[in-house]
Every structure is written in C-alpha cells, then in structure tokens.
N, C-alpha and C positions, 0 to 999 in steps of 0.2 A: 471526563476521566473513563478509560476502558473499565468494563463491568468489573467491579471487585467482587462479584459472586463467583468468578472462574476460579476453580480450585479450591474453593472454601467448603466447608462441611455443613454450615448452616447460616440462616440470615444473620443472626448475631455476629457470626465470624466475618461474614461479608461487609457488614457495618463497620466492624473494628477496623478491618483492613482499609475500607474507604475513609474511615475517620482518620487514621494514621497517615495515609497518603495526602490527605487534604492539609493536614496540619503541618506536615513536612513541606509541602509546596508553598503553602502560604508564607511559612517562615523563611524559606529560601527566596522567595519574590520580593519579600520586604527588605531582605538583607541586600538584595540586588537592585533596589531602588523603586519597586513598585509601591503603590499606595493604596489602600482601599477604603472606601467610604461607608463600609459596614462593619458590624462587630464580628467577632469570631465564633459567635454562637451558631448551632447548626439546626437545619430542619430536616426530618426524614420524610421524603415523599414516597408514598407508595406508588410505583408507576408499573403498570401491567404490560406495557407494550415493549416492543424491541428498544435495545438501548441506545440506538442512534436517533430515535424520535422524539425525545423531549426539546422543548423550545430553548432550554438554557445554552446549548452549545452554539446557538445561531445568534446570541447576543454580541454585538460587535465588541472585539478586543481593543483596548487602548494601546497606543504605541510604547508606553511606558510599561504596561504589563507584559507586551510582546517582547520587548528588550530584556527584561527581567527573566521571563520564561526561556527564552532563548540562551541567555547566559547561564541558567541553571542546567539546561540541556547539556550545554558545552561542558560544564563541570563534571556531570555524570559520564559524559563521553570520555573526558581525559582521565578520570579514575579508572574506568574500565580498560581504555586503551593501555594504560600504564601496567595494570595487572596482566593483560594478555601478551603484550609486545615482548616482555621478558621470557616468555616461555619458548621452547624449542618447538620446530614443526610437529615432532612426533607428540610432544604434550598436547598440542592443540587438536590432535586427532583423538584424544580420549574422550569416551562418551559418558553420559550419565546413566547408562544401563545397556544391556544387551542389544536391544532395539532403539535405544535412545540416539539424541543428537551429541555430536562432538562440539567443542569450543569453536572450531572452525566453522561447523554448520550453522551454529547460533549467530556468529558474526556475520555470515553470509546472509541469514534470514533479516538481521537487522538492517542490513544495507538494502535488501529487496524492500522492507517496509519503508524506508526513505523514498525510493522510487515510486512507490503507490501513493505516499503522502503528497509528493509533487505532482504525480498525475491527478489526483482528486482535486487539487487547487488550481489546476488549469481552467480559467473561464470558459463557459460555453456561449455559442451564438443564442440568442433568445428564442429563435424560432426552431422548434424541435427538428423539423424536416431539414432545415439548413444545417443545423448542428450535426446531424447524423451523416449526411452527405459531405460535410466538410472533414468530419473524421475518417471517413473511408477514402477520401483524397489524400489526406496526409499519410495514411497507412500505405496506400499504393505508390506514392512518391517516395518513401522511405524504402519500399522494398526494391523500386526499381534503381534507385541509387545505390544499393547494396548487392544487386544481382551478381551472382557468382563470387562475391566477396567472402572474406573469412567467417565462418561460423561463429555465434556467440553462445554463451551459456549464462543463464540466470537461475537463481533458487527459485523452486516453484513455490506452489502453495503448500500449505503444512502437511497435507496428506501425500503430496508427491515427494517430499522428504529428501530432496536432492536438488542439484542443479539440472536444468532441461536445456538440452542443446537445441539451437535455432538456425535455420537458414532461411534465406528469402522464399524459396520454393516450399519449404515445410509450412512457413506462416501463412502463405496463400492457401495450402491444403487445409491447414486447421481452421482458418476463418471461413472458408467455404462450407467445411463442415459444420461449424457452429452455426451459421446463419441457417442451414438446413435443419438444425435441432430446434431453433426458434421457430421457424416455419411450421415444424412438426407439432411444437407445443401449442401454437396458435390453432391447429386443427385438432387439438385435444390429447396431444401427446404429453410425456413427462417434462418437467421444467429441465433444462441443460444443466449438468453438473458443472461445478466451478472449474474443477481441475482435469476434466474428462479430455481425452484425445491427444494429449501431448508427446505420447511416445514416437519415436522414430520409425519411419518405414523405408523401403526400398524406393529410391528415386528422390529422396529429399535433397540430395547433394546437387541436383541438375539445375539448369537454368530456369528461370521463371517461365511460365507457360502463357501465351497470350489467351489461350483458351480458359485457363484458370481465371484470368482476370476478368474475361466476359462473362464467365458464370457468376463470379462475385458480384459485378455490376447488376446482373439481371436479377440475382436473388435479393440484393439490397433494394432494387426499385420495388420488388414485391413485398418485402418487409416494410418500407414506408408506405406502401398501398394500403396494408392492412392495419397500420399502427393505431389509426382512429379507433378501431373496433377493439383491437388487441394491444393496448400500450405497452404492455410488459416486453414487447419484442424491441423497444427502443433501447433495451440494454446493451443491445448489439454495438450502440455507439461507443459505450466506454470499452467495450472489447477490442474496437478498432484502435483505440488509444493504447490499450494494455499491449496487444500485438505489435504495434508501432514500435513501442520502446523496447521489444525483445531485440532490437536491432541498434540500440543506443551503444555508444562507445564509453564504457566504463573500465577501469583497471580490471585485470584477470585475478589478481591475488585478492583473497577475502579480506584481509586486513586493509589492504590499500583501497578496495572498493568501498568499505564501510568508511573510511576517512573522506573519501571523495564525496560519496552520497550525502553523508552527513554535513559536510561543508556547503553542498549545493543546496540542500535544503534550508539550512540557516540563512545563507545569502540570499535565498529567494525570499524568506520572509522579512529579512532586514530591509530589503528593497522596497517593500510594499509601501504605500502611502495610506492615508486614512480611508479612502474610498475602497482601496484593496482589502483592508482589514475588515471593513464592514460587509463587504459583498459575500451574499450567500450564493454559492456555486450550485446551480440545479441543472443535473444532466437531463438530456432529453427523456429519459424514463421517468423523471420526477424526483429521483433521488437528491437529496440535498446534503451539502456539507459547507464548513466554514473554516476560516484560519484557526478560530479558537478550538474548533472540535479536532482537527488535524494535529494541532500542537499538543493537546490534551493527549490524544492517543499516543503520539510520539514519546511523551513523558513517561506514560504508563508503560509503553513498549520497552524503552531501554531500561527501566527499573525492574521490569519482570525478567528480562533475559540477563541483565547483571547478576540477579540473584541466581538464575540458573547456571551461568558461567562460575560464579563463586562456589556453587555446590559441586560441579564437575572438577574445578580446580583443586578442591580439597582432597582429590584422589591423585594429585601429581605430587611425586615426592619432592620434599625440599631440597 
C-alpha cells in the first residue's frame, strides 16, 4: 500500500489510515472471492527505510487474490466514473483551490498512473547492459516510426502540474540532455531532477536529426562503459521506456484516456500466468517491483484521488 503517512499529522494518524485501508481492502477481497490463510490481527513493524524496500511487496500474489483485487479496483473505478461522467465540461474544470487541481487534471493524472504501472511491470532482460541497450533501441524505433507525426500530450510529473506536449524531435533532445545529466552526475554533479527539461523549445516541431541519434548512441555507450563504477547511471534505461511511451496512442479526452488505460492495466494483469505473478521485475539500475506492489499502489492511488475528486465535487452546484 502507498505510504499511509502521506498527508497525516502524526504516526498514530498514519496507522489509523493504514488500518482502515487494510480492513476495507481485506473485506472487499473476501467478498470478491479471495481467501486468506491468516487471521485479521495486525503487526506494526517499524521500518526506517524508503517505502518501496520492505520485502512484503515482493511476495507472489495468488491468481485468486489478483482477480479479487482487480474486481475491487473496477468497482472503485465504476463508482468514480459515474460521479464524474454526469458533470458538465465546465464543472470538471473546477479546482480544489486557487493553485490546485481540477477534476479533469485529477482524472488525467490517474490515467498517467496506469501508464506508469504498466511500464514498471514490463519484464527486463537479465543482463543489465543488454536491457539498457534494448530499451534505447525500442525508443529509437518508436521515434523513427512517428517522425513528423502528430504531437502527443501526457500529464507530467506532479510538480509539472499539466499535460506536457511531445514530438519525436523533442524526445530525442530531452533524452540526450538527460543522458548528459547522468554523465555529469557520475563526474560529481547533482542527481538529475525527475521532471526537469520538459518545456518546449524552438525547433521541436522539426524532423528528427541523425546527428541527434548519433549523439544519443555515443552517450549511451559512455553510460554503459562507466556503469560498473557508477551503477546509478543505469536508471537511464527506465527513462528510455518512459520517453518511448510519450509517443503511445491513447485517447486525447481525459475521461476516455482514463477508461482506456484502466482497462489496459486490468487486462494486462488478468492475462498473467503464475510465473508472471511471481516474477520480480528488476530494472538495470537494480530497482525492483512486482505485480503485488503495483496493484497495491493502484488501489491506493484511485482511493486517494477519488477522495480528492469528491472534495472538489462538493463545490459543484447541485
């Protein structure tokens, strides 16, 4: 489950939120067919490291629990969809504060979450060098396929707070810049910011430049060369996939995109066999995730933002 401490005033409040979520999820899963071989008593573990590092999220998830969790996710989605679909376009633009998000932005953010969850569940080749090289080739193939095609737009990271527009040439420019940031980091510079460098500049509308591609290949070769001494630079492999998917085809309308990405995520999970459900995805940088972890985050994500939309919706005249 996503950290319950977010937005809470104290440890006791965080535990109360976690306890409430766990009880609600367990009851829903049992109602939808899941069975547990433990009792419902709780154990509070003091964990000092980051939220994604406990081993529990990597325990394989059974197919019955998966089906129950996906069905519960669908129930949450349907309830939220019904409450939003009946609103007018102008009502969806109402915000939760002067600098806050509108319902339209929240829906777009939820859709982007599903895209990220699916990216994180893609398997990686076992050899880091091969995985990183393959991710770059997938990116370059996607860029070449869409050269001079229509621009896309995707909701960015939280601090970007908007849709970011993408073209193939812009993606090559941003990827090259991010590679240089990681090379500078290995030489003692600051760690690259997650959301930096995504603004548009003059020339982003043009055709892709073979010199851009050559530079990216050269910088990638240097990143792989120094990766044994500076393994953090292998994080660039995940960014190749992230930027590859900025050219993916999803509906432009926020509500339609949410429905499409939600369905794709659920279909992806339900198509997995037991080996897929047990597999730990380890990226070339060593970051690990699993079906259990991404599904848990998805459930927490939709519940958190359904509450946010309910709060905004309270400002909409009946």
